[in-house]
N, C-alpha and C positions, 0 to 999 in steps of 0.2 A: 504494500500500500504506500502511495506517495502522498506526503503531506507538505504543506507550505503555507506561509502567511505573507500577504503583501506588506511591504515596507519593513519586514523583519528578515535579518540575515539567517542563513541556515544554522549557524552555531547557536543563535539565540533561540531558534525553534527547537533545536535539540536540547538545549539547556532547560527550556520550559517543560518538555516531555520528561526529561530525567527528574526534574523537581517534582512533577506531578506523580510519577510512578513511585518515587521514593516515599511520598506521603501516603498514597493510596494503596500501593502494593509493595510494602517493605520487604516482602519475601523474594522479590524478583532480583535476579542478577543481570545487570545491564552491561552490554558490550557495545561500545561505539566504534564503528568501522571508519576511522579517519586518522589522518596524520596532522590535523589542525592543532597547532600548539596551544591555542586559546582554550581548547576543550580539556586541557589537563587540569584546569581549576575545578572540574567536575569529578575528578577521581575520588573514589571512596573504597577503602579496603573491603573486599568480599562483596561489594555491591555494584560499583561502577568502574569499568576499565576501558582502555583504548586498545584498538588493534590496527596496526599499519598493514594494509593489504599488500603493499609493494615489497615490504621487507619481512613480513610474517612476524614482526616484533609486537609482543604483548606488553603493554604498559599498565602497571597497577600502582596504587598509592605507595606501596613499599618499594617497588623497583624504581619509581620516580625519585623517592627520597634517597635511595641508595646511590642513584646516579648524580643527583644535584645537591643533596643535603637539604632540600626544601620540602614543605608540605604543600598539598593542593591549595591551601588557604593563602600561601605566599606566591602563587603563580601570578596573580594579578600584579603584585608589586614588581616581580621580575620582568613581566611583559611591558609594564609601563616604563621601566628603566631602560630596557633595550630598544623599545620602539619598534615600529614596523612601517617601512617605507611603502609597501604594497597597500596597506590599509590607511596610509596617511596618519599614522600614530607617531607623534614626535617623541623622541627618546633622547638619551644622552649620547652625543657623538663619541665614537671610539669604544663604546660599551656594547659587546655582543652577548649572546646567550650565556656563555661560560662565565664571563666576568660579572654579568648581572646576577647570576645565581650565587656566585661567591660573595658578592656584596650584600645581598639580601640574607644569605645564610649567616654572614658575620654580624650584621646589625639587627636582624630579626624582622625588620619591616622597612618599607620605603620612608615612612615618617621618621623612624629612628635614624635612617641613613641621612636624610636631609638635615636632621638636627645636629648630626656630627659632621656635616659637610665642610665646616671651617677647618677641621682637623685633618682632612684628606689633602695630601700634598700633591704637587705636580699638576700636569695637564689634566689628569682625571678629575682632581678636585675642582679645578677651574671650570671644567665642562659641567660638572654636577651643579655647581653654584649658579652657573649662567643659565642653565635650563630648568632650574628648580621651579620657577613660576608656572611652567607649562606642564609639569609632571602630574598635577592633580587632574588635568584634562586627559592626559594619556591614560591615567588609571581608570577614569570614567569610560574611555573609549574601549578599553580591553576587557572591561567587566561584562560578562555575559548576562543578558536579561532572561528572566524566567517568567515573564508576564505576557508572552505572545498568546493571542487568542486562537489556540490550536488544540485539537484533541485527536486521539488515536484509539481506534477500536482494536484491541489486541487480538480478539478472535478473528476479525476480518483480515488482520495483517499476518495471521499464522501461515507458516510455510510448510505445515504438515501435510498439505494436500498436493504435493508435487506429483505429477503424473509421469512416472518413470517410463511408461510405454510410449509417451510422446516426446520425452526429453532425449532418450537414447538415440532415436533415429536422427534427431537434429545434431547431436554430437557426432554421429557417424558421418553425416553429410558434410560437416565442417571439419572433419579430421581430428576432432578432439578425443583422441584415443585414451589418454590418461584420465580425462575427466569422466569417461563412461564408468570405469571401475570405481573412481572416487564417489560418483553419484550413487552407485549401487551400495557401496559400503556405508555412505552417509545415511541412506534411507533403509538400511538393514536388509537389503536384498542382494546379497553377493551373487555373482554370476556362477552358475554351475556348469563346468566344462565337461562335455562327454569325453570319455576316454577314447583315444584313437583306436578304431577297429572294433568298437562295441557292437557295431551293426553286423559283425561277423564277416567271414570271407565270402566270396562269391565264385561260383563255378559256372555262372550263366554267361555264355559267350555271345548271346544275342545283343545284350547291352542296352536295349530300350528301357528307359527309366525316367522318372521325374525326381526332382531334388527334394530333400528333407528340409523342414523348418529349422531355424537356428537363431539364437539370440547372441551368439558369440561375435566379438568385434575385432579381436587382434589377428594380425596376419604376419607371415614371415617372408613371403615371396616378394621380390622387388616389383613385380607387375601389380600386385594386389595391395601393397602397403598404402593405407590411406594417409600416412603422415608424409608421403612424398609430395603430395599437394592436395576436400569437397568444395565444391564451388561456392565462393562467397555469395554469388548472386542467387543461390538457391535456398538460402535460409528462409526467406519468406514463402517460397513455394512449399517448403516442408511444413510450414505452419498453416498454409492455406487449407480451407475446409474442403476444397475441391481436389485435393491431392492425397487421397487415402492411401495410395500405393507407397507414398513416401514414409508412411508409418507402419508398413507391413513388414512382417518378419519372414515372409515366404521367400525362400532362397531362389527358386526358379518358377516360372510359369508352368502350370499343369499341362499346357499344350506343347512345351518344349520336347523335342524328340531327339534324344541323345543315344548314340549307339557305340558299341565297342567293336572294333575290327579285330577279332581274335583268331580267325581262321583265314586260310588262303581265299576261300570264297568271299568272305567279308571284305578282304583287302581288294579283290578284283572288283567288287561292287563299288567300293570307295574310289578306286582308280578311274572307273568309268564316269563317276559323278564329277571327279576333279577335272577330267579332260573336257567335259562339256561346260564347265563353269566359267563365267566371265571373270571372276575374281575369287581368290581363296584366302580365307582368314586362317592364320596358322599360329599355334602356340606350342611351347614345349613345357614338359614337366621334368624336373631334375632332382638330383640328390643334394644340391647345394645352392645357396643363394648367390654365390659367386660363379659366374659362368665359366671362368677359366679353371675351376676345380670341380665342375658339375658333370656328373654322368647322366646321360639321357634315360629317363624313365618312360617317356612316351611322347607322342605328338597328337595334338588335337587339331582338327580341320573343319571348317564350315564353309558352305557355299550358298546357303539360304538361311534367312533369319529363322530362329527357333529350331534349327536342326544342326547337328554337329556329330562328328565321329571322334572317338579316342582310340589311338593305336598304341597299345602298351608294348614296351620292349623290356621292361624291368619291373618286377612286382614280387610279392611274397609267394605267388603261385605261378612260376614261370611255365609250368606245363599247361597252363590254361590259355596261352597266347603264343604268337610267333616270336622268334628271336630277333635281335637287333639287326644282324646282317641281312636277313630275309626281308624285313620291313624296309630298311633303308635302300636296299638294292631295287625294290619295287617302286619306291617313291622317288628315287633319285632323278629319273628323267623329268618328272613334273616339277620337283623342287628346284632343280637347277636350270629349268627352262626360262630364259629371260623374257620370253614373249607371253608367259602366263602370269598375270598380275597376282601378287600376294600382299597381304596387309597383316600387320601384327600390332601388338601394344607393348611398348618398350622393346622394339624389335632388335635393338642392339644386343640385348641379352640372348635372344634366340639365334642371332647370327653367330655369336661366339660359341654357343653350345653346339649348334649344328656343325660348325667348322671343326670343332673338337671331335665330333662324331664322324667326320669325313664327308659332310655335305656342304657344298658351297651354294647357299641359298641365293637365287637370282629372281628377278621379276618384281622386286618391291619398289622399283623406281630408282635403282642405283645409278642409272644413267640420266644425267640432267636433260630436261626437255620432255619427259614422259607426260602424256596428256591425261588430264583428269576428265571424268565422265561429263558428257554434255548436259546442259540444263534440262533437256527433255528426257533424260534417263533417270530412273528411280533406283532406290536401294544402292547396293554396291556395284550394280551393273555398269561396266565401262570404266570403273576405277582403275587407275594406273598403279594401285597399291600404295604402300607407304606405312606410316606408323601413326596410330590414333592418339598416342600420348603426345607426340610432336604436334599433331594437328590441333589437339585440345589446347596446347600452350599457345600456338599461333592465334587461335580464335579468341582466347581469353587468358592472357598470361597472369591475370590477377586471381584466377581460381585458387582456392586454398589447397586443392589437391587435384592432380592430373592422374592419380592412380585409378586403375580399372574399377575397383569397388566403389570409389567415390563417384566416378562418372556414371556408372550404372545406376546408382541410387538417385543421383541428381537429374540425369537426363533421360534415362530409360524407365525410371520408377520401379526398379527391381533391386532386391537385396541379394547380392551374390553369396554363395557358400563361403564362409571364412575358412582359410587354410588351417586355422587353429582347430577347427572341428575335426580335421583329419589327422593332423600330426601333433596337436597339443602345443604347449608353449614352455618356455623356460628350460630348466635343466632336464625335464622329462620329454622334451620335444624329439619327435622321431623324424625320419626322412621319408620322402614320398614313395620310395620303393617298398615301404612296409605297409602302405595303405591298401586295403582290400580293393579288388578291381571294380566292384560296383560303385563304391564311393569315389574312387579315382576317376571313373568314367563321368560321373555327374559333375564333379568339380572341373576336370580338365576340358570337357566338351563345352561347358558353360563359358570358359575363357574365350574359346574361338568364336562361339555364337555372339557373345557380347561385343567382341572386337569387330565382327562383321556389321553388327547393328550400329555401333559407334561410327564406323567408316561411312555407312549410308547416311548418317546424320551430319557428319562433318564435311563431306565432300561438297554438298551444295553451299554450305556456309563459307567454305574457303573461296569458292567462286564468287559468291555474292559480296564478300569483303575485299575482293581483289588480291587475295593472298595465294592464289593458285601457283603463280610463277615462283614466288619465294619458296613455297612448299616443295614444288617438284624440282626446281633448279638448284636450290641450296640446302634446305633442311634435310630432305630425304637422302640425297646422295651423300651428305655428310655422315649419316648413320653408319654406312659401311666403312668410311675412313676411321671413325671413332672405334668401331669394332676391331679393325685391324690394329689400331694403336693399343687397345686393351689386350688383345691376344699377344702382341709383341712384348709389351711390358717395358720395364726399365731394368737394366743390368745392375745388380747390387752385389757388392763384394762382402760376403759374410765374414771373411777374415778381418777386414778392416773394421767392420762393425764390432767384432769381438774385441779388437785392440782398443777401440774408443770406449767400449763398455768397461773394460778392465781399468783403463786410465781414470775414467770418471768415478768408478766405484772406489778406487783408492782415494780419490779426492773427497768423496762422501765420507769415507771412514775418518779422514783427518778432520773434517768439519764436525763430525759427531763427537770425536774425542774432545775438541775444543768446547763443544756445547755442553757435554757432561761435566767437564772441568768447571765451566762457568756456573752451572747449576749447583755443584757441590760448594763452590766458593760463596755463592750468594745465599743459598737456603739450606745447605747441608743435605740435599737430596737431589735425585735426578728423575727424569720422566721419559716417556716415549714421545718423541717429537711428532710422531704421526697421529697421536691422540689429541684431537681438539679440546676435549674435556680436561685432560691432564695439563695441556699447554695453557689453557685458560686459567686453571688454578695456579700454575707456576707464575704467570704474569700478573694476575689480578688479586690473588688472595693476600690478605694482610700478613706481614712477617710473623705475627704471633698466632696465626691460625693453626689448626690441627695439622693441616698440610700447608706449611708456610710458603708464601710466595713473595714476589718482589714488591707487591703493594702498589702497582701502577694503576692509575685511574682508568677504568674501562672506557673504550672509545665507542663501542657499538654493542647493543644488546639484540639478540635474536630470541626466538621462542624457546630455544634449547639452552640459552645462557649467553655469556659474553663471547663476542665474535673474535676469532683469531685468523681471519682471512687475510689475503695479501695486502689489501688496502689498509687494514688495521696495523699489520706488522710494518708496512712501509712508513706509516705515520710514527710508530713507536721508534723505529730505527733512525728516523730523521729528527727525532725530538732531542735537542741538546740537553734537556733536563734529565733524560734517562741515560745513565752511565753504563748500564749493563749491556754486554754485547749479545745477549740472548736473542732479542728480536731479529737482529741482522743475521745471526748464525742460522736461525730457523728459516729465514728467507733464502739464504744461500743453500741450505740443505734441500729445501723444497725444489728450488730451481734445478739443482743437479739431479735429484731423484726423478724429476719429470723428464729431463733429457734422456735418462737411461730407460725408464719404463715406457714413456710415450713414443719415443723416437727410435733409439738404438735397438732395444729388445723387440719392440713392436714391429719395426721395419724388417728385422731378420725373420720374425714369425710370418711376415707377408710373402716371403720367398716361396714361389710355387714349386712344390717338390717335383713336379713333372717337367720342369724346365731348368 
């Protein structure tokens, strides 16, 4: 619920509501989502707190007092003293938040400070005395009002009626993958993931099937990952009352006809269909997200919307289908025919995978100047092939996702089968060659079908927007060049990487020795520098604490404690008042450790064992 009052600022409206509920509902705990410093005067232990949405910092009365030495009642005096140029609040020149807090903490109040102004020496004293007449006005300006004529119906403002079944599709469409799980957890409805293979193995070689329903959202394959880019322009279409399909969880339409080519007769039927087709949508299923390390599990092909074939070559039941040499030898003449148009989604991945399997895919528009279907042609007919992911980017580069699942949901109004339904996620994730054939067929064939439908949608748009020449002469031919670069890779010298790793690790050991010596000298104990909690205690605990520290004044608080990030350590290391070398040593240690782990070791791990 949105509330507001004309002629009253937002913080005055908030202050009025807080005052009202503290009187009428003293049992409530109020959290104000804001970083407005004026609102700190409302803090009340166990009752009113502030939360900074940008930093996840929670500010309570006790944490505020620990940081500044002030109570909420003294905030007004501090704000008046420091002033605010944005709100036209005059203050004392040269006095910022830190100094203002120190002066109010020392004197107790602004009135007491002004009474002692004659004893304050130097420029600061001069400025305080010169601006003293204006400070009562400053105090009045920063004091929040609690008399705004506003009311709030808590029952009407309740968020307990969130419709998860409407929220999740919007998150999917916008590519908010992490927020989907967080929303489920927040609403007490965790996602239940089916175990891969629960549907059982399949010995049916006919392959005609429809897809199952699913609520899963995460994916692992590069074509399907929604965090690659759902269209920003489709948020409102997802909310529109006339777009029910956008909130449907049905993975595929019941009219989709997907088949598996498991026998020679099936393969011959597929070949006849491919020879007669004006354009072929193609997709590969593999064992690895990286094409240079991926083994082919199968190919999916589509020539008409709502129909597709899946040709497996690697599965948990190899006796139920043809082997890879047989399949590729049969498909090679068509796949390598430059006159037979092909279209894919993230086709670069498929080019590398197929080349690794011995197929040089042609006909996707690798030669500049290939013609796009004429305006009188419908569907994919006459398409010169290409890549629907590239086409999507050309048509609308601002889409939040160009991934297949996101485009299918936004543009075709269908929810694709998530790869996680088949192979799981995380440490228990399996590879596609372990997926039962019936499930693999539904998933893989859908990829080719959706690609063909997207191509039929995008080709007229490319023509209408005058992007056809750019698409066929530059973007699509570049796909092959990029695929060749990816296959070739970069030569890396593992011996040199080992030498550099050894050198830097020796340097790390020396830095750690100095760090531990500095810890022992300062507080007679040492810590693990990789532990933010231990490091925070070492830097910010008082010297007489149970775990003694340096007693440095904390710079920044997060919801888990005092921050020890690079920004904080940089400030501490550059502070001439801090004599300890510990902040600088931790910075040096982190920099060296990152070089080793993120670059030297990681780069060596990236070396392809096959090359």
